[in-house]
N, C-alpha and C positions, 0 to 999 in steps of 0.2 A: 503494499500500500504505499502511496504519498505522504509528505508527511503532514502532521496534524493542523487544523483549522482550528479557530478558537468562536465560541459565540453565547453568548448569555443562556439562548433557549435554542434548543433543537427540534423541531415540529417534521414528527413522519407522519405524511399524508398531505394530500395537496388536493382535497376534494373542499366544498364550503365550510366545514368546519374547521378544517387545518389552515384557510387561507384566515377565517374571522380571526381565530385565534394571532394569526401570526398579525394583522393590521390592528386588531386591540392591543396586543403588544407593544408594536412598533408607534404608536400613540403616544405610550408611557414612556417613549424612550428606550425599549429593550433592544438588546441587537438580537435578531431573530435569522436562522437558515432554516428553511421548508424542503423536506426532501418527498419527491412524488417517485414511486418507480415506472410510473407511465407517463400521463398528461396532466394537467391538473385539471380537477373538474370530469376526470375520463370515466368514471366508476358510477357511483350510486348518482352524484349530482348531477351528470350529465345525462343522467336517462329519466331525472325525474321532470314532472309537468309545472311544477313552481307553485303549485297552491300554497297559499298561507290562512290554514283552515284550521285551528285550534278546537272549535267548537262542532265541526264536523267530524273530527277525527276523534273525539273524546266520547265517552258512553254514560259519563255523570261529573261531577264536579272532582277535583282532587288536586293532586301535585301537576300532573301531565297539565292540565287546562291552564293553572296557575300561570305557570311556565312558558307555555303556549302562548296567551295573551298578554305576559309582560313583553314576549318576544315580538309578536305582531304590533305593538303599540310603539315600541324600538324601532320600527321598520323606515317607516318614514324620513327621522332623522338620519339613521343609518344610510340610506339610499341617497339620500340628498348629500349629503355629506361624500361618501364617494365620486357620487356624479362633480361635484365642484372640484376633487382633487385629480378627476381624470379626464373631466368630457363626456364618460361614457354614461350611458341611460341603461340601468339593467331594467326599465321596462316593469315599475309599479304601479299597475292599473287595474281595471274593472270597477263598475259600481257596485260591485257585491255579490254574493252566493246566494242561488236557489237552492235549495234542501231538498227533494220532492220524493213524494210518496206517490207508487202504481198501485198498491195491492193494499186492502184495510189492516192486515198486519204492521204494514211498514208505516201507516198513518198513524195507529198505535205506538209507534216507537216514535215518531216523532211529537206526538202530542207531549209524549215523559218527556223526550229531549226539551223540549220549550219552556214547559214547566221547570227543568233544574236551570237553564239558563237562563229566563226571567228571572229567577229566585236570585239568581248569581250576579243578578246587575248586566247583562250581558245585552247589547244593544241587538235585539231580533225582534221579529214580527211575524204573528202567522196567518197566513193567507190561505184562504179555498183554492182549488183548483183552480176555479173560475176567475178570481183576482189574479192566481200566477200566471194565468195564461195572458191577460190584460198587459200584466208585464213584459211576456214574453209570448209573444202569438203562437211562436214556433213550437212551443212545448206540446207533446201530445195529451190528446182528449183526454189520454186513459189518466193523468195526473190528478190526485184526490186532493191533493193538499200542497202545502209547501213553507216553510221557515225561512224567510228572506235577511239575511246577515250583512249588510253592506260592509262592517270589516272587513269579510274575510276573502281578500284580493289574493293576486298572483303576480309572478315576476317573471321572466324569462330568465331559466337557471342559467344558462351559457352565457349569455352576455353579465349576468351578474357574478358569475366565477371568472372573466378575463376583468371585470371594472375591478371587484376588488384584490384580485392578482396586481392590477396595475399600480392601485394605490398603496397594494404594502412594498413592492417594489421600490414606489415614490418615494419610501417613509425608510428602505434601505433594506428591507427583509431580500433575503439572498433565496431566491425559488430555483430549486434545480430538478429538474426533470429527464426523466431514463435513469435516478438514482435509487439502483437498488439495494434495502437498507439489509445487512445480512446479521447484524449481532449489535450486542451493546458492551458498551467495557464498565467494568461494576467494581466498586471500591466500596466492603462494606454494605450499609443500605444506603450508599449513592449512585449514581449512574455518573460516569464522568465522560464519557465517551460513546461515539454512536460511528459503528464501522458500514460502510458503504462497499461496494464491489473494489473502488478506484480509492479511498480517501479514508481516512481516520478525523471524524468534528469532534474536537474537545468542547464541554459545556457544562454549563452550572445546573442546567434543567432539562426535562426531556421532556416532549409531550407526545402521548400515543393517539392518532389520529385516523389511525388506520382502516376505517369502516368494517367492509365484512371481514376483514382480515387482522382485526386487531388484538383478537384471541390467541393467534400464532405470535406474535408480537409481544403480546403478555406471558408467554412462554416460556423463554428469554429470560424473563424476570422470577420465575416460579411462581408467577401470580396466576390469578383464576378471571379474567375478563372475559365472561360470558358471552360472546358474541357472535352470531349465526348468522351464512347469509341464506337470506328468501329474495327471490328471483321477483320481478314487478317488473310484467309484460305492459308495452306502451305500446299506441300508434297514430299514427294522423292524417287526417284527410285534409282535402287541400280545397279552401273556397276563395274567391274574389272577396266575399265580405260573410264573416260571419252570420247566419239568421239568428243571432239571441247575442247578448251582452253579457249576461251575469256569466258564471261559472256555473253548471248545472251540475249537482251532486245528488246521486241515487243510490239505492239498496245496493244495486251492483257494480256500480263505477261511476265517472264523473266526466263533464266535457269543459275543457277549458278552451275559452274564443282567443286567439294569439292577435295579434296588433300587426301582424303580417298577412290575416286571411286564415292563415291555420288553426284547425281544431285540433287538440292536442285530447284523444280515447285513452284513459286510464281506468284499472291496472289491476291486472293478475296478483295472486300472491302464490306462489309454489315454491318447494323444495326443491330443488336441483344439484346441490351443494353449490361449487365455481360457475357451474355452468351459466353465462349468461345471451345465452342464443333466443331469439323468442322462435314459437311453435306455431303449428298451424292451429293444435288447438285453443291456445290463449288468443291467437287471433281472431280465431270464430267467435271466441265468445265476447271479444270485445266488440267487432263487427256487428253481433246481435243487439247489444245491449245499445248501444249510441242511437240506433233508430228509435229503440222503444221510449227514449225519451225526447226525440228532437227527428220526427219522422223524415224529414228530406233531407238527412244527412244519409241517407239510404242512396239516395242519389248522387252524391258528392264523391270524385275521385280520392282512390287512398293514395297517399304521398310514402310513406316509407314507415316503419315499425323498428323498435329496438327494444332491450331489456338492460336492465342493471340490477346489483346485488344488494339487495338493501339490508342495514347490518342490523339483527333486532337481538334484545336481550331478553333474557329470560319472562321479565317482567314489564314490559314494554316499555318502561321509562329509559332513557338514555343515561348512560355510565360515566360521572363528572367526577374530576378531583383526584387526589393523591391516590398512588397506586399501594394496596395495604401493604406494610413493611418496609416502604422504601421512601425518602427525605424529598427525594427530588424528582419524581419519576410520576405524571400525570396522566389521566387517560379522559380523552374527550370523543366518544363513541355510542353504539348503541341508539343513536336515531329514527332508527327504521324508516317510514314514510315521512320523517317530519325533518329532516335535515336540514333542506331550505329554510321553510320555518323557521327553525331553532338557531339559528346561524348567529344573530345579532346577540342574544341573550347567553348562548354558550360562549360566545368570545368575551364577552364583558367577565361573565363568572370568572372564566379562566385567566383571563388577564388580572383581573382582580386579586385572584388567589393566588398567583405569580409571585407579582409584583409586593402584595403585602403580607404574601407568607402565613396567610391565614385559610386553613382548611376547611374552617366551620363556617365560612360563608358560603360555601355551598349544601343545600337543603340536603340532610340525610336520605331523604327520598332516593335522592341520585346516586349519591357517593358508591363507591366501588366496592368498599367494604361492608356494606349491606348483604352481598353475596356468602 
């Protein structure tokens, strides 16, 4: 290996989580090197639809909703700052989300969701099927009711990744793509270096943000970081102008209208190990689901399909904070379907924990020692 280099923090993983942590640390004046074995945003981040939907993704009040809503509220400032620093627009757009029911049992679930969300002070409105169609005339006549959630919008993931990476680089973060990490240099309860195929980087702190590969990195420390891959398959349809403005979120999937006319249709969840290829069965399911929500989508041309490996934890919550038994090794992973949503709050929490050396800043519900 070549001679050692030095950084305050080395981040392993160049998805939106690793990039957000890097940028937030750089804002605090910390020197950072970020290592990505492929291309930045090339795994789960690049495969995401970009929804910011903590209420749609939750089944009741709790820590996930609190964290997700805090991150949602942080998004406008986060995006505006990144845009000001780079001139790049991550496209935080949309008038909101319509969560719709096509069947009676789905309507009952929506009713229960509305009750706890309204009781929690969240900005939601309950609509009949007729009211939902007045708002979005392209909706299926089978829609029985809906919840309107105006704050749950979406971003364009690839634009967001490029913008945050550029903002981080302009603040001095060294981003290295094609850097395969092969081990960690350890002494006692501290990590003091990260080994790649070509170099060793000395560091005061390491952050593991390896997505679905986090568990493998954790084993180098003898730590259990239980993150497993769940394949999510997505496709896009091509239109000149989407026939609806709101994100449409149904029981079997969602439709996200993008500024360039595309409609992103997602998403499956299946266990396929580290195989990130879309399948005929997955595409068939999505292609049947889309026109069940908006019938005219059945006539739009198919553009492309892709898949990504979402990093799932056993309890569905992200894993954030100090790795057990280690003084300077942190983890930021396990975000599953919500890495884009949780990027701002994750970056804030990790940066403040590292700079302030306060592991208690992160709630116990998310810390890795809960396992």
